[in-house]
C-alpha positions in Angstrom: -9.6 9.3 18.2 -8.6 7.7 21.5 -10.9 4.8 20.8 -9.3 4.2 17.4 -5.8 4.3 18.9 -6.9 1.8 21.6 -8.2 -0.5 18.9 -4.9 -0.3 17.1 -3.1 -1.7 20.1 -5.3 -4.8 20.1 -3.1 -6.9 17.8 -1.3 -9.4 20.0 0.1 -10.9 17.0 2.5 -11.2 15.7 10.2 -26.2 7.5 15.1 -44.4 -11.3 15.0 -46.9 -11.7 16.6 -46.9 -15.2 14.6 -48.8 -17.9 16.2 -52.0 -19.4 16.1 -52.2 -23.2 14.5 -55.3 -24.7 16.6 -57.6 -26.8 15.8 -57.8 -30.5 13.7 -60.7 -31.7 15.9 -61.1 -34.8 19.0 -63.2 -35.1 21.1 -60.1 -35.0 23.2 -59.7 -31.8 21.4 -58.0 -29.0 22.3 -54.4 -28.5 24.6 -53.5 -25.7 22.8 -52.6 -22.5 22.8 -49.0 -21.9 24.2 -47.6 -18.6 21.5 -46.9 -16.0 21.1 -43.3 -15.0 22.5 -42.4 -11.6 19.8 -42.2 -9.0 19.0 -38.9 -7.3 19.1 -38.7 -3.5 15.3 -38.5 -3.4 14.9 -41.7 -5.4 17.7 -43.6 -3.9 16.9 -42.8 -0.3 13.1 -42.4 -0.6 13.2 -39.8 2.1 13.7 -40.0 5.9 10.7 -39.1 7.9 11.1 -37.2 11.1 8.9 -35.3 13.6 9.5 -32.7 16.3 7.3 -31.2 19.1 7.4 -27.5 18.8 7.5 -26.0 22.3 7.7 -27.6 25.7 7.3 -26.8 29.4 10.8 -25.3 29.6 10.4 -23.1 26.5 7.0 -22.8 25.0 6.6 -21.3 21.6 6.6 -17.5 22.3 6.4 -14.7 19.8 7.2 -11.1 20.8 5.5 -8.3 18.8 8.2 -5.6 18.6 6.0 -2.5 18.3 3.6 -3.5 21.1 6.3 -4.9 23.4 3.9 -7.9 23.9 4.5 -11.6 24.1 2.2 -14.3 22.7 2.5 -17.8 24.0 1.2 -20.7 21.9 0.3 -24.3 23.0 2.6 -27.1 22.0 2.6 -27.8 18.2 4.3 -30.2 15.8 6.5 -30.2 12.8 6.5 -33.3 10.6 8.9 -33.5 7.6 11.0 -35.5 5.2 14.7 -35.3 4.4 15.2 -36.1 0.7 18.6 -37.7 0.7 21.8 -37.9 2.8 24.7 -36.9 0.5 25.6 -33.2 0.8 23.0 -30.5 1.4 19.7 -31.8 0.3 16.0 -30.6 0.2 13.7 -30.8 3.2 10.0 -30.4 3.3 7.5 -30.4 6.1 4.3 -29.2 7.7 4.0 -26.9 10.7 0.9 -27.1 13.0 0.6 -24.8 16.0 -2.8 -24.5 17.8 -4.4 -21.1 18.1 -4.0 -19.2 21.4 -5.8 -16.6 23.5 -3.5 -13.6 24.2 -3.7 -11.1 27.0 -2.0 -7.8 27.4 -2.5 -4.3 28.9 -2.6 -1.3 26.5 -1.5 2.1 27.9 -0.6 0.2 31.1 -4.2 0.1 32.3 -6.6 -1.1 29.6 -6.9 -5.0 29.5 -7.3 -6.5 26.0 -7.7 -10.1 24.8 -7.8 -11.8 21.4 -7.3 -15.1 19.7 -4.2 -15.4 17.5 -3.9 -18.1 14.8 -0.9 -19.0 12.6 -2.2 -20.4 9.3 0.4 -22.2 7.1 0.9 -20.8 3.6 1.9 -24.1 1.9 4.6 -26.5 3.1 7.7 -25.5 4.9 10.8 -25.8 2.6 14.5 -25.6 2.9 17.7 -27.6 3.0 19.5 -29.9 5.4 23.0 -31.4 5.8 23.0 -34.7 7.7 26.0 -35.2 10.0 27.3 -38.1 12.2 29.5 -38.5 15.2 28.4 -38.0 18.8 31.8 -36.6 19.7 32.3 -34.6 16.5 29.8 -32.9 14.3 26.8 -33.8 16.6 28.5 -33.1 19.9 26.4 -30.0 20.5 23.1 -32.1 20.5 24.6 -35.2 22.1 23.4 -37.8 19.5 25.1 -39.9 16.9 23.2 -38.4 14.0 22.1 -34.8 13.6 21.1 -32.3 10.9 22.2 -28.8 10.1 18.8 -27.3 9.0 17.8 -24.2 7.2 14.0 -24.2 6.9 11.4 -21.4 6.2 7.8 -21.6 7.4 5.4 -19.2 5.9 2.3 -18.3 8.0 -0.6 -15.9 7.8 -1.3 -14.2 11.2 -5.0 -14.1 12.0 -6.8 -12.2 14.7 -10.3 -12.9 16.1 -12.5 -12.7 19.2 -11.1 -9.4 20.3 -12.3 -7.7 23.5 -11.3 -4.4 25.1 -12.0 -4.1 28.8 -14.4 -7.0 28.4 -16.3 -5.5 25.5 -16.3 -7.1 22.1 -14.5 -5.3 19.3 -15.8 -6.7 16.0 -12.8 -7.2 13.7 -14.7 -9.6 11.6 -13.9 -13.1 10.5 -11.1 -12.3 8.0 -8.7 -10.1 9.9 -5.2 -11.4 9.0 -1.9 -10.3 7.3 -2.3 -9.6 3.6 0.8 -11.7 2.9 2.4 -14.5 4.9 5.2 -13.9 7.3 8.4 -15.9 6.6 9.8 -17.5 9.7 13.2 -18.9 9.0 14.8 -21.4 11.4 18.4 -22.4 11.3 19.5 -25.0 13.9 21.5 -28.1 14.5 18.9 -30.7 15.5 19.2 -34.4 16.7 18.0 -37.3 14.5 18.5 -40.1 17.1 17.3 -41.0 20.6 17.7 -40.1 23.4 17.7 -36.4 22.3 17.6 -33.2 24.3 15.4 -30.3 23.3 17.1 -27.6 21.1 16.2 -24.0 21.7 15.8 -21.9 18.5 15.2 -18.2 17.9 14.0 -16.6 14.7 13.5 -13.0 13.8 10.8 -12.0 11.3 8.8 -9.1 9.8 5.0 -8.8 10.2 3.3 -7.8 6.9 0.4 -5.4 6.7 -3.1 -6.4 7.6 -6.2 -6.7 5.6 -9.9 -7.5 6.2 -10.0 -6.1 9.7 -13.2 -4.4 10.9 -16.9 -4.7 10.2 -18.3 -1.3 11.2 -15.1 0.6 10.4 -11.9 -0.2 8.5 -9.2 -1.0 11.0 -6.6 -2.6 8.6 -4.6 0.6 7.8 -4.4 1.6 11.4 -3.2 -1.9 12.5 -0.7 -2.0 9.7 0.8 1.4 10.7 1.2 0.6 14.4 2.0 -3.1 14.3 3.5 -4.3 11.0 7.2 -4.2 10.7 10.5 -5.9 11.4 12.1 -7.1 14.6 9.6 -9.6 15.8 10.9 -12.8 17.4 9.8 -16.4 17.8 11.5 -18.6 20.4 10.8 -22.2 21.0 12.2 -25.6 21.9 12.3 -28.4 19.3 12.0 -31.8 20.9 12.5 -34.9 18.7 9.3 -37.0 18.5 10.1 -39.6 15.9 12.5 -40.7 13.2 12.1 -43.1 10.3 9.0 -45.0 9.0 8.8 -47.6 11.8 6.0 -47.7 14.3 5.6 -45.9 17.7 6.9 -44.9 20.0 10.0 -43.6 18.1 9.1 -44.2 14.5 7.0 -41.8 12.4 4.9 -44.6 10.7 1.3 -45.2 11.4 
């Protein structure tokens, strides 16, 4: 029984053109031109590309697993997205990419354990954004002339692999991950102009139950009971990398 409990502590885991009518070929007067439909923000603006580094030396991306009291630190990642308009609160879409990490912690205060943790995106990040202007007004907090009040949700599966306890391999199999994706919501005022300071953000999320864990024995229910639940946190710095479709170093174009 002790061996099974030890295994349970292994989980380190945890954004119209309107058509013109043709004139009649007859001698009859040409019909009046119909009014063109109003363009939507997405068509009129064609979207504003932007990109952020996720995590830096001052504040790397760190997730705390509430039930284990364990922190997981990830390498620097990226978020690349598009703002679909500028008038009012408009849609935003993007892709989050954070490299896997190897995590270390001590269970029962004496047993070293390691494992690889991977965040697998469940589709694109989605949400809304309100673009603001004014370095001394709405954007004063980030110190730039243009900024964005964002509300973005990233959905990720949490996958565990390469687990070892006291240096010995524990075979959790190749498909040990959360049965559903965890929804990590980030609300923050972020800069959209250079130079831009990093913005620290904190998000609280729930870890779903696990599935597919264990080859020789079923570990998923045990991991779910001891690890899954609310109150987990993710803290990181967002550092503006590029804005617009221009070329490098500050444009997001190719």
